[in-house]
N, CA, C and O atoms as CSV, one atom per row, in Angstrom:
chain,resi,resn,atom,element,x,y,z
A,1,MET,N,N,16.247,-65.140,-41.137
A,1,MET,CA,C,16.410,-63.918,-40.398
A,1,MET,C,C,17.522,-64.118,-39.371
A,1,MET,O,O,17.620,-65.195,-38.784
A,2,ARG,N,N,18.355,-63.116,-39.141
A,2,ARG,CA,C,19.406,-63.251,-38.141
A,2,ARG,C,C,19.531,-61.979,-37.328
A,2,ARG,O,O,19.092,-60.913,-37.758
A,3,SER,N,N,20.130,-62.091,-36.156
A,3,SER,CA,C,20.280,-60.968,-35.247
A,3,SER,C,C,21.687,-61.003,-34.679
A,3,SER,O,O,22.185,-62.074,-34.332
A,4,LYS,N,N,22.339,-59.844,-34.578
A,4,LYS,CA,C,23.706,-59.795,-34.078
A,4,LYS,C,C,23.894,-58.531,-33.253
A,4,LYS,O,O,23.553,-57.436,-33.701
A,5,ALA,N,N,24.439,-58.680,-32.042
A,5,ALA,CA,C,24.709,-57.513,-31.196
A,5,ALA,C,C,25.994,-56.852,-31.675
A,5,ALA,O,O,26.960,-57.539,-32.006
A,6,VAL,N,N,26.010,-55.542,-31.712
A,6,VAL,CA,C,27.143,-54.781,-32.213
A,6,VAL,C,C,27.485,-53.687,-31.225
A,6,VAL,O,O,26.587,-53.109,-30.612
A,7,GLY,N,N,28.788,-53.382,-31.053
A,7,GLY,CA,C,29.193,-52.216,-30.284
A,7,GLY,C,C,29.376,-52.494,-28.804
A,7,GLY,O,O,29.020,-53.563,-28.309
A,8,TRP,N,N,29.933,-51.525,-28.113
A,8,TRP,CA,C,30.149,-51.605,-26.675
A,8,TRP,C,C,29.424,-50.446,-26.039
A,8,TRP,O,O,29.585,-49.308,-26.480
A,9,GLY,N,N,28.629,-50.697,-25.014
A,9,GLY,CA,C,27.897,-49.633,-24.343
A,9,GLY,C,C,26.544,-49.352,-24.971
A,9,GLY,O,O,25.729,-48.642,-24.381
A,10,TRP,N,N,26.294,-49.876,-26.117
A,10,TRP,CA,C,24.980,-49.768,-26.763
A,10,TRP,C,C,24.779,-51.023,-27.583
A,10,TRP,O,O,25.735,-51.731,-27.898
A,11,ARG,N,N,23.548,-51.292,-27.924
A,11,ARG,CA,C,23.250,-52.509,-28.673
A,11,ARG,C,C,22.560,-52.149,-29.974
A,11,ARG,O,O,21.774,-51.204,-30.044
A,12,ALA,N,N,22.863,-52.901,-30.971
A,12,ALA,CA,C,22.161,-52.719,-32.255
A,12,ALA,C,C,21.860,-54.096,-32.825
A,12,ALA,O,O,22.644,-55.032,-32.668
A,13,TRP,N,N,20.746,-54.204,-33.471
A,13,TRP,CA,C,20.380,-55.450,-34.119
A,13,TRP,C,C,20.160,-55.177,-35.598
A,13,TRP,O,O,19.511,-54.209,-35.993
A,14,VAL,N,N,20.712,-56.047,-36.376
A,14,VAL,CA,C,20.499,-55.969,-37.819
A,14,VAL,C,C,19.721,-57.223,-38.204
A,14,VAL,O,O,20.186,-58.344,-37.999
A,15,THR,N,N,18.560,-57.024,-38.750
A,15,THR,CA,C,17.690,-58.146,-39.084
A,15,THR,C,C,17.418,-58.133,-40.578
A,15,THR,O,O,17.002,-57.110,-41.123
A,16,GLY,N,N,17.644,-59.247,-41.240
A,16,GLY,CA,C,17.446,-59.316,-42.688
A,16,GLY,C,C,16.383,-60.322,-43.079
A,16,GLY,O,O,16.285,-61.398,-42.489
A,17,ALA,N,N,15.607,-59.978,-44.052
A,17,ALA,CA,C,14.599,-60.897,-44.588
A,17,ALA,C,C,15.208,-61.667,-45.753
A,17,ALA,O,O,16.310,-61.347,-46.199
A,18,LEU,N,N,14.513,-62.657,-46.239
A,18,LEU,CA,C,15.039,-63.498,-47.312
A,18,LEU,C,C,15.321,-62.731,-48.592
A,18,LEU,O,O,16.205,-63.114,-49.357
A,19,LEU,N,N,14.585,-61.653,-48.838
A,19,LEU,CA,C,14.774,-60.902,-50.080
A,19,LEU,C,C,15.890,-59.862,-49.991
A,19,LEU,O,O,16.112,-59.120,-50.948
A,20,GLY,N,N,16.588,-59.795,-48.874
A,20,GLY,CA,C,17.708,-58.872,-48.759
A,20,GLY,C,C,17.339,-57.510,-48.228
A,20,GLY,O,O,18.149,-56.586,-48.315
A,21,SER,N,N,16.166,-57.348,-47.689
A,21,SER,CA,C,15.773,-56.077,-47.097
A,21,SER,C,C,16.221,-56.083,-45.637
A,21,SER,O,O,15.950,-57.044,-44.918
A,22,TRP,N,N,16.898,-55.035,-45.189
A,22,TRP,CA,C,17.482,-54.995,-43.840
A,22,TRP,C,C,16.859,-53.872,-43.025
A,22,TRP,O,O,16.559,-52.797,-43.545
A,23,VAL,N,N,16.672,-54.139,-41.751
A,23,VAL,CA,C,16.183,-53.131,-40.813
A,23,VAL,C,C,17.232,-52.973,-39.733
A,23,VAL,O,O,17.684,-53.966,-39.163
A,24,VAL,N,N,17.632,-51.733,-39.437
A,24,VAL,CA,C,18.635,-51.465,-38.414
A,24,VAL,C,C,17.934,-50.842,-37.220
A,24,VAL,O,O,17.228,-49.843,-37.361
A,25,CYS,N,N,18.130,-51.436,-36.031
A,25,CYS,CA,C,17.533,-50.920,-34.801
A,25,CYS,C,C,18.635,-50.648,-33.789
A,25,CYS,O,O,19.656,-51.335,-33.780
A,26,ALA,N,N,18.439,-49.668,-32.953
A,26,ALA,CA,C,19.387,-49.383,-31.878
A,26,ALA,C,C,18.615,-48.854,-30.690
A,26,ALA,O,O,17.451,-48.471,-30.806
A,27,VAL,N,N,19.270,-48.838,-29.553
A,27,VAL,CA,C,18.637,-48.306,-28.348
A,27,VAL,C,C,18.443,-46.807,-28.516
A,27,VAL,O,O,19.397,-46.072,-28.774
A,28,ALA,N,N,17.226,-46.369,-28.370
A,28,ALA,CA,C,16.891,-44.947,-28.473
A,28,ALA,C,C,16.728,-44.378,-27.073
A,28,ALA,O,O,16.943,-45.080,-26.085
A,29,ALA,N,N,16.358,-43.140,-26.990
A,29,ALA,CA,C,16.138,-42.501,-25.699
A,29,ALA,C,C,15.068,-43.251,-24.920
A,29,ALA,O,O,14.079,-43.723,-25.481
A,30,GLU,N,N,15.291,-43.349,-23.605
A,30,GLU,CA,C,14.317,-44.067,-22.784
A,30,GLU,C,C,13.026,-43.271,-22.653
A,30,GLU,O,O,13.042,-42.040,-22.671
A,31,PRO,N,N,11.909,-43.981,-22.522
A,31,PRO,CA,C,10.651,-43.275,-22.283
A,31,PRO,C,C,10.760,-42.499,-20.968
A,31,PRO,O,O,11.280,-43.032,-19.987
A,32,PRO,N,N,10.289,-41.273,-20.929
A,32,PRO,CA,C,10.455,-40.484,-19.710
A,32,PRO,C,C,9.730,-41.112,-18.534
A,32,PRO,O,O,8.569,-41.509,-18.638
A,33,GLY,N,N,10.435,-41.194,-17.413
A,33,GLY,CA,C,9.822,-41.654,-16.182
A,33,GLY,C,C,9.607,-43.141,-16.059
A,33,GLY,O,O,8.791,-43.567,-15.242
A,34,GLU,N,N,10.310,-43.963,-16.843
A,34,GLU,CA,C,10.158,-45.414,-16.744
A,34,GLU,C,C,11.451,-46.064,-16.290
A,34,GLU,O,O,12.537,-45.708,-16.749
A,35,LEU,N,N,11.322,-47.027,-15.379
A,35,LEU,CA,C,12.469,-47.776,-14.863
A,35,LEU,C,C,12.191,-49.266,-14.939
A,35,LEU,O,O,11.039,-49.699,-14.915
A,36,LEU,N,N,13.264,-50.044,-15.031
A,36,LEU,CA,C,13.196,-51.482,-14.833
A,36,LEU,C,C,13.815,-51.756,-13.472
A,36,LEU,O,O,14.944,-51.346,-13.202
A,37,VAL,N,N,13.077,-52.447,-12.618
A,37,VAL,CA,C,13.531,-52.707,-11.251
A,37,VAL,C,C,13.539,-54.208,-11.010
A,37,VAL,O,O,12.525,-54.883,-11.191
A,38,GLN,N,N,14.698,-54.726,-10.599
A,38,GLN,CA,C,14.860,-56.144,-10.267
A,38,GLN,C,C,14.970,-56.266,-8.755
A,38,GLN,O,O,15.823,-55.634,-8.131
A,39,PHE,N,N,14.103,-57.080,-8.173
A,39,PHE,CA,C,14.124,-57.315,-6.734
A,39,PHE,C,C,14.773,-58.659,-6.437
A,39,PHE,O,O,14.767,-59.561,-7.275
A,40,MET,N,N,15.334,-58.785,-5.234
A,40,MET,CA,C,15.915,-60.057,-4.803
A,40,MET,C,C,14.790,-61.077,-4.633
A,40,MET,O,O,13.670,-60.713,-4.277
A,41,PRO,N,N,15.085,-62.349,-4.885
A,41,PRO,CA,C,14.049,-63.378,-4.766
A,41,PRO,C,C,13.411,-63.458,-3.385
A,41,PRO,O,O,12.236,-63.809,-3.272
A,42,ASP,N,N,14.161,-63.141,-2.333
A,42,ASP,CA,C,13.604,-63.252,-0.980
A,42,ASP,C,C,12.939,-61.966,-0.480
A,42,ASP,O,O,12.529,-61.896,0.678
A,43,SER,N,N,12.828,-60.950,-1.340
A,43,SER,CA,C,12.172,-59.713,-0.905
A,43,SER,C,C,10.658,-59.943,-0.815
A,43,SER,O,O,10.068,-60.649,-1.633
A,44,THR,N,N,10.059,-59.331,0.194
A,44,THR,CA,C,8.615,-59.503,0.394
A,44,THR,C,C,7.841,-58.500,-0.462
A,44,THR,O,O,8.384,-57.492,-0.914
A,45,GLU,N,N,6.577,-58.800,-0.668
A,45,GLU,CA,C,5.715,-57.892,-1.435
A,45,GLU,C,C,5.626,-56.531,-0.751
A,45,GLU,O,O,5.639,-55.500,-1.423
A,46,SER,N,N,5.535,-56.517,0.571
A,46,SER,CA,C,5.438,-55.234,1.290
A,46,SER,C,C,6.732,-54.434,1.160
A,46,SER,O,O,6.687,-53.207,1.067
A,47,ALA,N,N,7.884,-55.106,1.152
A,47,ALA,CA,C,9.164,-54.399,0.971
A,47,ALA,C,C,9.252,-53.804,-0.432
A,47,ALA,O,O,9.778,-52.705,-0.606
A,48,ARG,N,N,8.748,-54.513,-1.419
A,48,ARG,CA,C,8.743,-53.999,-2.796
A,48,ARG,C,C,7.840,-52.776,-2.902
A,48,ARG,O,O,8.205,-51.776,-3.519
A,49,GLU,N,N,6.672,-52.864,-2.302
A,49,GLU,CA,C,5.738,-51.733,-2.332
A,49,GLU,C,C,6.331,-50.505,-1.645
A,49,GLU,O,O,6.188,-49.389,-2.145
A,50,ARG,N,N,6.996,-50.701,-0.498
A,50,ARG,CA,C,7.630,-49.567,0.214
A,50,ARG,C,C,8.722,-48.927,-0.631
A,50,ARG,O,O,8.830,-47.702,-0.693
A,51,ALA,N,N,9.532,-49.761,-1.283
A,51,ALA,CA,C,10.618,-49.225,-2.116
A,51,ALA,C,C,10.054,-48.382,-3.250
A,51,ALA,O,O,10.566,-47.296,-3.523
A,52,LEU,N,N,9.008,-48.862,-3.912
A,52,LEU,CA,C,8.417,-48.128,-5.035
A,52,LEU,C,C,7.667,-46.893,-4.562
A,52,LEU,O,O,7.677,-45.864,-5.237
A,53,LEU,N,N,7.017,-46.986,-3.410
A,53,LEU,CA,C,6.302,-45.834,-2.865
A,53,LEU,C,C,7.276,-44.704,-2.529
A,53,LEU,O,O,6.928,-43.530,-2.647
A,54,GLY,N,N,8.494,-45.055,-2.110
A,54,GLY,CA,C,9.507,-44.058,-1.764
A,54,GLY,C,C,9.925,-43.180,-2.930
A,54,GLY,O,O,10.419,-42.070,-2.727
A,55,VAL,N,N,9.729,-43.672,-4.159
A,55,VAL,CA,C,10.069,-42.873,-5.345
A,55,VAL,C,C,8.815,-42.551,-6.163
A,55,VAL,O,O,8.912,-42.155,-7.324
A,56,GLN,N,N,7.658,-42.719,-5.563
A,56,GLN,CA,C,6.375,-42.428,-6.215
A,56,GLN,C,C,6.242,-43.168,-7.546
A,56,GLN,O,O,5.898,-42.578,-8.570
A,57,ALA,N,N,6.523,-44.480,-7.509
A,57,ALA,CA,C,6.456,-45.303,-8.717
A,57,ALA,C,C,5.310,-46.291,-8.599
A,57,ALA,O,O,4.937,-46.715,-7.505
A,58,ARG,N,N,4.758,-46.649,-9.755
A,58,ARG,CA,C,3.740,-47.698,-9.783
A,58,ARG,C,C,4.112,-48.694,-10.875
A,58,ARG,O,O,4.671,-48.332,-11.910
A,59,VAL,N,N,3.790,-49.943,-10.616
A,59,VAL,CA,C,4.112,-51.025,-11.546
A,59,VAL,C,C,3.191,-50.949,-12.754
A,59,VAL,O,O,1.970,-50.881,-12.613
A,60,THR,N,N,3.789,-50.961,-13.951
A,60,THR,CA,C,2.998,-50.992,-15.187
A,60,THR,C,C,3.047,-52.362,-15.851
A,60,THR,O,O,2.152,-52.720,-16.616
A,61,GLN,N,N,4.107,-53.134,-15.551
A,61,GLN,CA,C,4.242,-54.446,-16.170
A,61,GLN,C,C,5.179,-55.303,-15.334
A,61,GLN,O,O,6.234,-54.844,-14.899
A,62,THR,N,N,4.786,-56.547,-15.114
A,62,THR,CA,C,5.662,-57.519,-14.471
A,62,THR,C,C,6.293,-58.351,-15.577
A,62,THR,O,O,5.600,-59.023,-16.342
A,63,LEU,N,N,7.630,-58.295,-15.649
A,63,LEU,CA,C,8.354,-58.935,-16.748
A,63,LEU,C,C,8.921,-60.297,-16.368
A,63,LEU,O,O,9.361,-61.054,-17.233
A,64,GLY,N,N,8.911,-60.604,-15.096
A,64,GLY,CA,C,9.426,-61.869,-14.599
A,64,GLY,C,C,9.069,-61.983,-13.137
A,64,GLY,O,O,8.396,-61.109,-12.591
A,65,PRO,N,N,9.515,-63.059,-12.490
A,65,PRO,CA,C,9.148,-63.245,-11.092
A,65,PRO,C,C,9.572,-62.091,-10.181
A,65,PRO,O,O,8.901,-61.801,-9.191
A,66,HIS,N,N,10.676,-61.437,-10.515
A,66,HIS,CA,C,11.189,-60.376,-9.644
A,66,HIS,C,C,11.530,-59.097,-10.406
A,66,HIS,O,O,12.115,-58.177,-9.834
A,67,LEU,N,N,11.173,-59.028,-11.686
A,67,LEU,CA,C,11.494,-57.884,-12.533
A,67,LEU,C,C,10.219,-57.129,-12.887
A,67,LEU,O,O,9.249,-57.711,-13.374
A,68,GLN,N,N,10.237,-55.821,-12.632
A,68,GLN,CA,C,9.055,-55.003,-12.901
A,68,GLN,C,C,9.425,-53.745,-13.674
A,68,GLN,O,O,10.476,-53.143,-13.455
A,69,ARG,N,N,8.549,-53.373,-14.568
A,69,ARG,CA,C,8.652,-52.089,-15.271
A,69,ARG,C,C,7.745,-51.135,-14.509
A,69,ARG,O,O,6.569,-51.423,-14.288
A,70,VAL,N,N,8.305,-49.990,-14.109
A,70,VAL,CA,C,7.542,-49.037,-13.306
A,70,VAL,C,C,7.564,-47.669,-13.962
A,70,VAL,O,O,8.468,-47.349,-14.734
A,71,VAL,N,N,6.562,-46.869,-13.647
A,71,VAL,CA,C,6.496,-45.494,-14.135
A,71,VAL,C,C,6.486,-44.579,-12.919
A,71,VAL,O,O,5.843,-44.866,-11.909
A,72,LEU,N,N,7.213,-43.472,-13.038
A,72,LEU,CA,C,7.314,-42.495,-11.950
A,72,LEU,C,C,6.255,-41.418,-12.122
A,72,LEU,O,O,5.703,-41.238,-13.207
A,73,ALA,N,N,5.982,-40.709,-11.042
A,73,ALA,CA,C,5.089,-39.559,-11.112
A,73,ALA,C,C,5.719,-38.517,-12.038
A,73,ALA,O,O,6.945,-38.419,-12.096
A,74,PRO,N,N,4.913,-37.739,-12.763
A,74,PRO,CA,C,5.455,-36.724,-13.669
A,74,PRO,C,C,6.386,-35.753,-12.943
A,74,PRO,O,O,6.112,-35.319,-11.824
A,75,GLY,N,N,7.489,-35.427,-13.611
A,75,GLY,CA,C,8.431,-34.452,-13.069
A,75,GLY,C,C,9.556,-35.038,-12.243
A,75,GLY,O,O,10.491,-34.316,-11.896
A,76,LEU,N,N,9.503,-36.321,-11.914
A,76,LEU,CA,C,10.570,-36.937,-11.129
A,76,LEU,C,C,11.688,-37.408,-12.052
A,76,LEU,O,O,11.429,-37.886,-13.156
A,77,SER,N,N,12.910,-37.273,-11.605
A,77,SER,CA,C,14.085,-37.671,-12.376
A,77,SER,C,C,14.256,-39.187,-12.343
A,77,SER,O,O,14.258,-39.792,-11.272
A,78,THR,N,N,14.398,-39.799,-13.522
A,78,THR,CA,C,14.606,-41.245,-13.568
A,78,THR,C,C,15.952,-41.623,-12.948
A,78,THR,O,O,16.054,-42.645,-12.269
A,79,ASP,N,N,16.977,-40.813,-13.175
A,79,ASP,CA,C,18.294,-41.121,-12.611
A,79,ASP,C,C,18.278,-41.062,-11.090
A,79,ASP,O,O,18.826,-41.947,-10.433
A,80,ALA,N,N,17.657,-40.029,-10.522
A,80,ALA,CA,C,17.589,-39.893,-9.062
A,80,ALA,C,C,16.759,-41.021,-8.457
A,80,ALA,O,O,17.123,-41.572,-7.418
A,81,ALA,N,N,15.642,-41.366,-9.105
A,81,ALA,CA,C,14.795,-42.448,-8.601
A,81,ALA,C,C,15.537,-43.783,-8.656
A,81,ALA,O,O,15.438,-44.584,-7.727
A,82,ALA,N,N,16.284,-44.027,-9.743
A,82,ALA,CA,C,17.053,-45.271,-9.863
A,82,ALA,C,C,18.111,-45.346,-8.774
A,82,ALA,O,O,18.299,-46.405,-8.175
A,83,ARG,N,N,18.808,-44.242,-8.503
A,83,ARG,CA,C,19.820,-44.232,-7.433
A,83,ARG,C,C,19.179,-44.536,-6.082
A,83,ARG,O,O,19.720,-45.314,-5.297
A,84,GLN,N,N,18.034,-43.926,-5.812
A,84,GLN,CA,C,17.361,-44.137,-4.536
A,84,GLN,C,C,16.884,-45.591,-4.403
A,84,GLN,O,O,17.012,-46.190,-3.335
A,85,LEU,N,N,16.343,-46.147,-5.469
A,85,LEU,CA,C,15.889,-47.531,-5.422
A,85,LEU,C,C,17.040,-48.506,-5.205
A,85,LEU,O,O,16.896,-49.477,-4.463
A,86,ARG,N,N,18.185,-48.256,-5.847
A,86,ARG,CA,C,19.340,-49.146,-5.688
A,86,ARG,C,C,19.821,-49.200,-4.250
A,86,ARG,O,O,20.446,-50.181,-3.848
A,87,ARG,N,N,19.541,-48.162,-3.465
A,87,ARG,CA,C,19.945,-48.134,-2.050
A,87,ARG,C,C,18.960,-48.882,-1.146
A,87,ARG,O,O,19.250,-49.105,0.030
A,88,GLN,N,N,17.817,-49.264,-1.676
A,88,GLN,CA,C,16.792,-49.938,-0.874
A,88,GLN,C,C,17.147,-51.410,-0.671
A,88,GLN,O,O,17.641,-52.067,-1.587
A,89,PRO,N,N,16.890,-51.927,0.545
A,89,PRO,CA,C,17.122,-53.361,0.743
A,89,PRO,C,C,16.178,-54.170,-0.139
A,89,PRO,O,O,15.006,-53.821,-0.287
A,90,GLY,N,N,16.681,-55.233,-0.713
A,90,GLY,CA,C,15.859,-56.087,-1.555
A,90,GLY,C,C,15.872,-55.729,-3.024
A,90,GLY,O,O,15.303,-56.459,-3.836
A,91,VAL,N,N,16.506,-54.618,-3.394
A,91,VAL,CA,C,16.577,-54.213,-4.800
A,91,VAL,C,C,17.924,-54.642,-5.372
A,91,VAL,O,O,18.972,-54.243,-4.865
A,92,THR,N,N,17.897,-55.452,-6.423
A,92,THR,CA,C,19.123,-55.891,-7.088
A,92,THR,C,C,19.641,-54.799,-8.022
A,92,THR,O,O,20.822,-54.454,-7.987
A,93,TYR,N,N,18.755,-54.260,-8.852
A,93,TYR,CA,C,19.127,-53.133,-9.709
A,93,TYR,C,C,17.897,-52.342,-10.104
A,93,TYR,O,O,16.770,-52.834,-10.057
A,94,ALA,N,N,18.146,-51.099,-10.495
A,94,ALA,CA,C,17.106,-50.209,-11.025
A,94,ALA,C,C,17.769,-49.355,-12.089
A,94,ALA,O,O,18.736,-48.646,-11.811
A,95,GLU,N,N,17.255,-49.423,-13.300
A,95,GLU,CA,C,17.836,-48.707,-14.440
A,95,GLU,C,C,16.730,-48.075,-15.271
A,95,GLU,O,O,15.612,-48.590,-15.315
A,96,PRO,N,N,17.037,-46.951,-15.938
A,96,PRO,CA,C,16.048,-46.386,-16.871
A,96,PRO,C,C,15.696,-47.410,-17.943
A,96,PRO,O,O,16.567,-48.137,-18.422
A,97,HIS,N,N,14.440,-47.467,-18.314
A,97,HIS,CA,C,13.970,-48.386,-19.347
A,97,HIS,C,C,14.294,-47.799,-20.710
A,97,HIS,O,O,13.833,-46.707,-21.041
A,98,ALA,N,N,15.075,-48.505,-21.495
A,98,ALA,CA,C,15.450,-48.036,-22.828
A,98,ALA,C,C,14.607,-48.751,-23.869
A,98,ALA,O,O,14.485,-49.975,-23.840
A,99,ALA,N,N,14.033,-48.002,-24.776
A,99,ALA,CA,C,13.195,-48.570,-25.832
A,99,ALA,C,C,14.005,-48.686,-27.117
A,99,ALA,O,O,14.810,-47.809,-27.432
A,100,GLU,N,N,13.795,-49.755,-27.845
A,100,GLU,CA,C,14.473,-49.950,-29.119
A,100,GLU,C,C,13.513,-49.596,-30.236
A,100,GLU,O,O,12.379,-50.073,-30.288
A,101,ARG,N,N,13.991,-48.758,-31.119
A,101,ARG,CA,C,13.163,-48.307,-32.236
A,101,ARG,C,C,13.947,-48.438,-33.536
A,101,ARG,O,O,15.171,-48.304,-33.535
A,102,PRO,N,N,13.257,-48.697,-34.644
A,102,PRO,CA,C,13.965,-48.758,-35.926
A,102,PRO,C,C,14.583,-47.398,-36.269
A,102,PRO,O,O,13.934,-46.358,-36.165
A,103,LEU,N,N,15.834,-47.437,-36.675
A,103,LEU,CA,C,16.508,-46.206,-37.095
A,103,LEU,C,C,16.493,-46.061,-38.618
A,103,LEU,O,O,16.451,-44.950,-39.147
A,104,ALA,N,N,16.526,-47.187,-39.303
A,104,ALA,CA,C,16.554,-47.121,-40.766
A,104,ALA,C,C,16.096,-48.450,-41.342
A,104,ALA,O,O,16.245,-49.499,-40.714
A,105,ALA,N,N,15.548,-48.394,-42.522
A,105,ALA,CA,C,15.220,-49.599,-43.272
A,105,ALA,C,C,15.958,-49.490,-44.600
A,105,ALA,O,O,15.661,-48.618,-45.415
A,106,LEU,N,N,16.903,-50.366,-44.805
A,106,LEU,CA,C,17.715,-50.332,-46.005
A,106,LEU,C,C,17.273,-51.435,-46.950
A,106,LEU,O,O,17.061,-52.569,-46.521
A,107,ASP,N,N,17.133,-51.125,-48.208
A,107,ASP,CA,C,16.727,-52.109,-49.206
A,107,ASP,C,C,17.918,-52.364,-50.113
A,107,ASP,O,O,18.286,-51.511,-50.921
A,108,ASP,N,N,18.527,-53.550,-49.979
A,108,ASP,CA,C,19.730,-53.862,-50.719
A,108,ASP,C,C,19.463,-54.969,-51.739
A,108,ASP,O,O,20.273,-55.881,-51.901
A,109,ARG,N,N,18.339,-54.883,-52.412
A,109,ARG,CA,C,18.008,-55.903,-53.423
A,109,ARG,C,C,18.821,-55.623,-54.686
A,109,ARG,O,O,18.902,-54.488,-55.157
A,110,ARG,N,N,19.403,-56.656,-55.204
A,110,ARG,CA,C,20.210,-56.495,-56.416
A,110,ARG,C,C,19.818,-57.514,-57.453
A,110,ARG,O,O,20.388,-57.535,-58.544
């Protein structure tokens, strides 16, 4: 099986099995109201909570020591929330969470 990044500004993976069956995946639309937020290593827990409370976000998954997947309250704009979080002290980045989904399964057996 192999994986290769393709393109600029978007990512695609092409994965092949031993029998020649290929699956093509690409970044699809992000789930509504989800962000990935990276905090600085020296940020305190209370500073992180204040930053997330300011955009009405709650942590759904901790992906690393300082990286969290958060969900916003219904109706809030992910872009506006990401901009507001990026302005908070202790936040390294905040971006909409993009999900990767299979776009096609090609069978090239010959």
